[in-house]
Backbone bond lengths (Angstrom), bond angles and torsions (degrees), N, CA, C in turn:
res aa  C-N    CA-C-N  psi(-1)  N-CA   C-N-CA  omega(-1)  CA-C   N-CA-C  phi
1 X - - - 1.456 - - 1.546 107.52 -
2 X 1.266 117.87 106.48 1.387 126.64 -179.82 1.564 111.19 -79.90
3 X 1.318 115.75 131.43 1.497 115.62 178.32 1.473 109.03 -81.20
4 X 1.287 117.93 138.60 1.423 124.13 -170.80 1.513 110.09 -83.12
5 X 1.316 119.03 156.97 1.446 116.27 179.70 1.448 113.18 -70.22
6 X 1.385 118.51 -19.17 1.493 125.34 172.12 1.464 111.15 -60.97
7 X 1.332 117.76 -43.51 1.474 122.66 178.23 1.436 108.32 -58.79
8 X 1.380 119.15 -50.94 1.467 122.39 -175.35 1.556 109.77 -68.82
9 X 1.354 118.31 -36.48 1.433 118.62 175.91 1.508 114.09 -64.04
10 X 1.320 113.43 -42.05 1.447 121.05 178.24 1.602 108.87 -58.46
11 X 1.291 115.82 -38.02 1.424 122.07 -178.63 1.513 110.98 -59.96
12 X 1.335 116.80 -43.97 1.481 119.99 -175.11 1.523 109.83 -77.01
13 X 1.400 121.39 -16.05 1.398 124.99 -175.51 1.570 106.63 -88.29
14 X 1.341 122.43 -12.00 1.337 124.96 -178.29 1.499 110.00 -75.89
15 X 1.316 115.13 153.96 1.431 121.47 179.79 1.609 105.36 -61.89
16 X 1.342 112.12 141.97 1.535 117.43 179.50 1.468 112.38 -53.88
17 X 1.316 122.16 -23.37 1.490 120.12 -178.48 1.505 109.48 -80.05
18 X 1.338 123.08 -5.43 1.450 125.14 173.09 1.463 110.14 -108.77
19 X 1.343 115.87 144.88 1.499 119.30 173.22 1.444 104.43 -143.20
20 X 1.443 118.77 150.97 1.409 124.55 173.47 1.494 111.72 -99.90
21 X 1.322 114.65 141.41 1.364 123.06 179.10 1.557 114.77 -127.51
22 X 1.326 120.84 139.31 1.356 122.37 171.65 1.503 108.55 -91.86
23 X 1.398 113.78 123.72 1.463 122.82 -174.45 1.556 110.04 -102.07
24 X 1.297 114.51 142.31 1.486 121.96 -174.14 1.412 111.49 -149.62
25 X 1.326 122.88 168.55 1.429 128.63 175.28 1.562 107.15 -115.89
26 X 1.333 109.83 141.47 1.477 116.49 169.79 1.608 106.14 -156.69
27 X 1.260 119.56 149.09 1.428 117.06 178.51 1.512 119.86 53.67
28 X 1.455 113.23 20.03 1.491 117.34 -179.99 1.479 116.37 85.49
29 X 1.313 112.13 -1.20 1.543 122.80 -179.70 1.478 115.40 -110.00
30 X 1.311 120.78 157.86 1.387 123.02 169.63 1.522 113.88 -103.14
31 X 1.317 114.55 127.31 1.467 122.05 -175.26 1.484 108.92 -127.03
32 X 1.393 118.02 169.66 1.435 121.79 175.87 1.498 106.82 -145.86
33 X 1.273 113.64 159.02 1.502 124.70 171.38 1.573 106.26 -135.98
34 X 1.306 114.44 150.13 1.380 118.88 -177.56 1.588 110.77 -66.66
35 X 1.265 116.10 131.55 1.458 121.48 -170.58 1.587 112.20 -62.52
36 X 1.272 119.33 -20.17 1.418 117.13 177.71 1.569 113.53 -72.59
37 X 1.327 115.91 -17.43 1.479 117.90 172.96 1.540 114.66 -77.51
38 X 1.319 115.81 -24.76 1.506 123.48 -175.82 1.506 110.26 -78.68
39 X 1.363 109.99 123.21 1.504 112.80 171.68 1.466 113.73 -91.03
40 X 1.404 112.06 -45.46 1.504 117.67 -179.94 1.510 108.92 -162.21
41 X 1.383 113.63 172.68 1.458 121.67 178.53 1.446 102.28 -126.41
42 X 1.486 117.90 127.52 1.414 117.77 178.40 1.480 110.02 -127.35
43 X 1.284 115.28 166.24 1.501 123.43 -178.86 1.571 109.42 -63.30
44 X 1.284 114.13 145.26 1.538 116.97 -179.31 1.510 106.70 -74.22
45 X 1.349 116.22 136.18 1.484 117.00 172.55 1.509 107.94 144.16
46 X 1.269 118.70 171.45 1.469 127.18 177.19 1.477 112.61 70.11
47 X 1.331 120.06 25.46 1.442 125.69 -179.73 1.532 109.27 -83.89
48 X 1.269 116.60 127.49 1.474 121.78 173.42 1.518 108.38 -98.35
49 X 1.338 111.24 120.06 1.451 117.49 -178.34 1.536 110.90 -70.53
50 X 1.311 120.40 152.87 1.418 128.86 179.13 1.443 108.01 -122.35
51 X 1.377 120.40 116.16 1.509 122.60 -176.74 1.469 109.36 -55.89
52 X 1.444 113.64 151.70 1.425 125.22 169.11 1.561 115.54 61.26
53 X 1.342 118.02 26.72 1.407 125.95 175.53 1.546 111.34 -93.44
54 X 1.295 120.40 149.90 1.427 125.15 176.12 1.611 106.69 -59.51
55 X 1.236 113.97 156.26 1.519 126.54 -173.96 1.581 106.91 -48.80
56 X 1.348 116.68 -47.32 1.439 121.78 -172.15 1.499 113.29 -71.08
57 X 1.311 121.26 -15.02 1.469 121.35 171.42 1.444 112.18 -92.37
58 X 1.281 113.85 100.98 1.515 122.59 -177.21 1.433 115.58 -71.18
59 X 1.402 115.40 -23.33 1.478 117.86 179.15 1.560 108.97 142.50
60 X 1.282 110.91 -145.87 1.568 119.70 178.37 1.569 108.49 -136.88
61 X 1.281 111.17 153.06 1.533 116.80 171.78 1.512 105.65 -124.17
62 X 1.331 113.84 164.57 1.445 123.99 178.15 1.512 104.03 -106.46
63 X 1.295 119.05 103.19 1.389 128.07 -179.05 1.471 108.61 -104.61
64 X 1.401 117.89 99.86 1.449 123.27 179.48 1.554 112.63 49.77
65 X 1.285 117.63 38.69 1.503 120.32 175.75 1.579 110.32 94.37
66 X 1.288 119.81 -6.11 1.460 119.52 175.73 1.477 111.15 -106.57
67 X 1.384 115.16 136.01 1.465 121.18 177.27 1.462 106.53 -80.41
68 X 1.455 115.22 121.69 1.468 119.85 -178.91 1.538 108.92 -120.87
69 X 1.407 118.32 122.01 1.471 122.50 175.79 1.557 104.33 -62.45
70 X 1.400 112.97 145.54 1.451 122.58 177.12 1.478 109.38 -118.84
71 X 1.313 119.66 123.38 1.499 126.14 -175.06 1.522 101.26 -113.16
72 X 1.313 116.52 135.22 1.445 130.36 173.89 1.525 104.50 -87.71
73 X 1.360 118.04 105.69 1.499 121.26 -178.21 1.517 110.54 -63.49
74 X 1.227 120.39 -40.39 1.438 124.88 -178.94 1.647 106.42 -56.72
75 X 1.278 114.54 -50.58 1.437 121.82 -178.23 1.509 108.80 -59.19
76 X 1.382 115.64 -50.70 1.423 123.31 -179.52 1.557 112.77 -53.62
77 X 1.349 111.47 -43.68 1.472 119.15 -172.67 1.645 109.58 -84.42
78 X 1.221 115.26 -40.53 1.506 120.92 -168.76 1.517 113.89 -118.26
79 X 1.348 119.16 -20.94 1.452 120.76 178.95 1.608 109.23 91.23
80 X 1.370 113.94 7.62 1.443 118.58 -179.64 1.520 108.30 -126.11
81 X 1.350 117.98 127.22 1.586 118.26 178.93 1.469 115.10 -63.91
82 X 1.329 118.02 154.69 1.350 123.14 172.53 1.535 117.07 -55.49
83 X 1.312 119.74 133.86 1.481 116.92 175.12 1.412 106.13 -81.46
84 X 1.422 119.25 113.00 1.464 120.38 -175.31 1.448 109.99 -67.35
85 X 1.384 115.23 134.28 1.502 125.11 173.84 1.512 110.96 -142.05
86 X 1.336 116.11 -166.76 1.470 124.38 -170.70 1.589 105.47 -66.57
87 X 1.299 123.98 -29.37 1.457 122.06 -175.80 1.433 113.08 -100.72
88 X 1.314 123.25 -0.58 1.438 126.77 175.52 1.377 110.22 -55.33
89 X 1.390 121.96 130.88 1.454 125.28 177.71 1.512 110.83 -147.20
90 X 1.299 112.08 175.88 1.456 118.46 179.21 1.545 106.95 -118.28
91 X 1.321 114.74 121.35 1.444 119.62 175.83 1.549 109.46 -93.26
92 X 1.329 116.97 121.00 1.429 117.40 -177.66 1.554 106.05 -94.60
93 X 1.421 112.82 121.63 1.414 120.38 -176.70 1.520 111.29 -122.03
94 X 1.264 117.04 158.05 1.463 125.43 172.22 1.545 108.07 -114.06
95 X 1.372 112.67 111.91 1.439 120.63 -171.31 1.622 109.33 -107.26
96 X 1.296 113.77 129.22 1.562 112.45 177.14 1.530 108.66 -59.87
97 X 1.391 114.76 146.05 1.455 117.84 170.26 1.527 110.46 -138.89
98 X 1.279 121.59 169.91 1.423 127.96 -171.64 1.537 111.01 -77.34
99 X 1.312 113.31 -24.89 1.509 119.39 -172.81 1.473 113.31 -76.08
100 X 1.377 117.03 -70.76 1.434 115.76 -170.80 1.521 113.83 -135.09
101 X 1.311 114.84 32.97 1.609 119.71 179.02 1.436 115.40 104.18
102 X 1.325 118.64 -81.26 1.464 121.18 -172.78 1.522 112.11 -134.66
103 X 1.360 120.23 146.29 1.418 124.20 173.25 1.501 108.80 -121.86
104 X 1.356 117.50 132.89 1.416 121.59 177.50 1.509 109.60 -88.45
105 X 1.342 115.44 126.86 1.452 124.68 -178.59 1.547 111.65 -129.83
106 X 1.265 114.26 146.84 1.513 120.13 173.97 1.614 102.56 -99.18
107 X 1.323 113.41 131.75 1.503 119.66 176.05 1.496 112.00 -116.24
108 X 1.282 120.11 114.16 1.449 123.27 -179.49 1.499 109.72 -78.83
109 X 1.295 116.10 127.60 1.502 123.34 -179.38 1.517 108.57 -130.39
110 X 1.409 115.10 160.43 1.469 118.30 178.79 1.492 112.73 -66.17
111 X 1.312 115.23 -33.05 1.499 122.22 -174.58 1.446 111.77 174.30
112 X 1.371 117.13 141.57 1.411 125.38 174.58 1.496 111.44 -86.38
113 X 1.370 118.51 138.58 1.406 121.53 179.46 1.477 115.90 -99.27
114 X 1.350 116.72 -71.60 1.566 120.89 -175.71 1.537 104.53 -165.86
115 X 1.302 110.77 170.48 1.406 122.02 178.65 1.574 104.25 -100.74
116 X 1.405 116.74 124.99 1.449 117.67 178.97 1.524 108.71 -116.92
117 X 1.314 113.11 151.25 1.426 120.91 178.20 1.500 104.03 -110.24
118 X 1.391 118.59 121.12 1.386 124.92 -178.12 1.492 111.61 -121.30
119 X 1.266 112.43 136.24 1.495 120.77 173.97 1.492 111.65 -79.45
120 X 1.242 123.53 141.47 1.505 125.15 -174.78 1.514 105.37 -58.33
121 X 1.319 125.13 -25.78 1.470 121.55 -169.24 1.524 104.03 -75.39
122 X 1.482 118.25 -21.72 1.376 122.29 -177.24 1.563 110.15 -79.58
123 X 1.302 119.64 -7.50 1.402 118.98 -176.51 1.565 110.88 -100.04
124 X 1.312 114.76 144.75 1.401 122.66 178.71 1.527 109.83 -123.19
125 X 1.306 113.95 156.16 1.475 121.16 178.56 1.497 107.90 -62.83
126 X 1.376 119.96 148.54 1.433 125.82 178.35 1.492 106.07 -69.56
127 X 1.325 112.48 152.66 1.538 121.73 175.50 1.549 108.10 -62.43
128 X 1.362 113.13 144.89 1.411 118.23 171.93 1.452 116.33 -76.72
129 X 1.396 116.52 -21.02 1.456 122.04 -177.30 1.559 106.44 -152.24
130 X 1.286 116.83 171.84 1.497 120.36 175.22 1.497 115.86 83.88
131 X 1.225 123.08 0.53 1.344 122.26 179.29 1.507 114.14 -88.35
132 X 1.288 122.62 149.48 1.453 121.29 -179.38 1.463 112.44 -77.16
133 X 1.343 121.54 -8.03 1.351 127.95 174.61 1.527 116.59 -123.62
134 X 1.302 121.93 166.33 1.417 120.56 -175.96 1.469 112.31 -60.14
135 X 1.242 121.92 125.70 1.523 127.09 -174.48 1.466 113.39 -54.17
136 X 1.372 117.14 -34.38 1.460 122.39 178.25 1.485 113.53 -62.10
137 X 1.353 116.82 -24.01 1.456 123.50 -179.81 1.516 113.13 -73.91
138 X 1.326 118.23 -14.87 1.449 125.19 179.50 1.476 115.85 -98.96
139 X 1.279 121.75 118.73 1.479 128.62 -176.89 1.519 108.43 -83.32
140 X 1.277 115.76 -45.14 1.476 122.19 177.53 1.489 113.15 -163.45
141 X 1.280 118.40 174.68 1.516 125.83 179.01 1.436 109.85 -128.78
142 X 1.298 117.27 151.79 1.520 122.05 172.96 1.506 106.00 -140.73
143 X 1.326 113.01 137.60 1.441 120.33 175.95 1.508 107.61 -94.35
144 X 1.320 114.38 114.22 1.492 125.52 174.50 1.528 106.93 -89.91
145 X 1.267 117.16 163.99 1.453 118.56 -178.86 1.492 117.63 -51.68
146 X 1.364 116.23 -37.50 1.473 118.35 -179.37 1.413 117.46 -120.28
147 X 1.323 117.61 7.08 1.506 121.20 -177.10 1.505 113.38 -162.09
148 X 1.220 118.73 163.27 1.477 126.64 172.31 1.551 109.24 -94.48
149 X 1.258 114.16 132.01 1.516 119.93 -175.91 1.584 103.59 -109.72
150 X 1.350 118.46 125.80 1.518 123.00 170.21 1.401 108.57 -101.83
151 X 1.374 113.27 122.22 1.507 119.63 176.90 1.507 105.87 -93.88
152 X 1.238 115.47 122.86 1.475 122.65 -175.81 1.595 110.40 -81.96
153 X 1.314 108.61 146.74 1.511 121.31 177.02 1.528 106.38 -90.06
154 X 1.330 115.35 97.12 1.431 115.61 -170.75 1.594 115.13 -64.62
155 X 1.381 114.20 -25.60 1.408 116.55 179.85 1.534 112.26 -72.67
156 X 1.325 118.98 -15.61 1.469 129.55 174.24 1.521 111.55 -92.53
157 X 1.316 115.73 -67.95 1.540 121.79 -169.87 1.614 107.38 -65.64
158 X 1.232 120.57 -28.77 1.434 127.00 -178.24 1.484 113.39 -112.65
159 X 1.345 118.15 21.69 1.429 119.85 179.96 1.495 114.26 -62.10
160 X 1.269 119.58 115.67 1.455 120.96 -177.27 1.553 105.60 -67.52
161 X 1.337 117.59 -44.04 1.534 111.45 179.46 1.518 117.56 -59.41
162 X 1.353 117.17 -39.78 1.452 122.13 179.48 1.618 109.69 -66.81
163 X 1.351 115.06 -42.45 1.470 117.79 -179.94 1.560 107.90 -68.64
164 X 1.345 117.84 -35.72 1.471 118.29 177.42 1.584 109.31 -63.19
165 X 1.264 117.86 -37.28 1.471 117.87 -175.27 1.511 106.86 -75.19
166 X 1.392 119.43 -31.05 1.451 119.80 177.93 1.455 111.15 -67.75
167 X 1.385 118.12 -36.12 1.427 128.81 178.69 1.636 105.70 -61.73
168 X 1.364 116.30 -48.70 1.415 122.67 -179.45 1.582 111.00 -61.45
169 X 1.301 122.03 -37.98 1.416 126.63 176.90 1.521 109.86 -68.06
170 X 1.337 115.32 -43.88 1.492 120.10 176.47 1.607 110.61 -57.90
171 X 1.340 111.90 -46.22 1.412 114.91 -178.21 1.531 116.15 -62.29
172 X 1.521 111.19 -35.90 1.503 117.68 179.66 1.509 109.84 -69.18
173 X 1.373 115.69 -40.54 1.410 121.29 176.62 1.546 114.81 -58.36
174 X 1.370 112.89 -43.56 1.452 117.36 -179.63 1.467 110.13 -69.20
175 X 1.372 113.31 -37.68 1.590 114.10 179.65 1.580 109.38 -67.86
176 X 1.293 118.50 -29.08 1.462 119.69 179.33 1.536 110.33 -73.67
177 X 1.333 118.82 -29.41 1.496 123.14 -176.47 1.531 107.14 -76.04
178 X 1.486 122.09 -28.83 1.434 121.47 -179.85 1.393 116.92 -95.42
């Protein structure tokens, strides 16, 4: 599902106090990412595994000729891979990085829900403790009628630099074992 330019144009025309978020489930919880980071949502599959990678790196996909790394969000947050089902999909996002601007990543989630428009007044600061995931991964929280929505901080949870250092540590440990 490709996001239309009209959707993105609409986002920039909204008052600054409103933002749109793509909501999805992973690890039994409901999360969201700012819609401006999302390029498209594709069917799960076609992932080429890469040997000796940490659990959260599922591999890479060929997306119209570009090699895109695929991260399993459940494994990144909880250490356990997504249980693949009918709704499992890959959300293609552009994440800011320190090196050259943005990095395109695929993020495996249990299923996408909807796009929500939230007013900044509806958002609260993340908890300082008591969360099932690292608190620095949460940018904000929003209470919806029937659930709590955690808005992820993409520069933390999808940090290319941090994930690269984790990959380096994994490779070092694997080399020590052999």
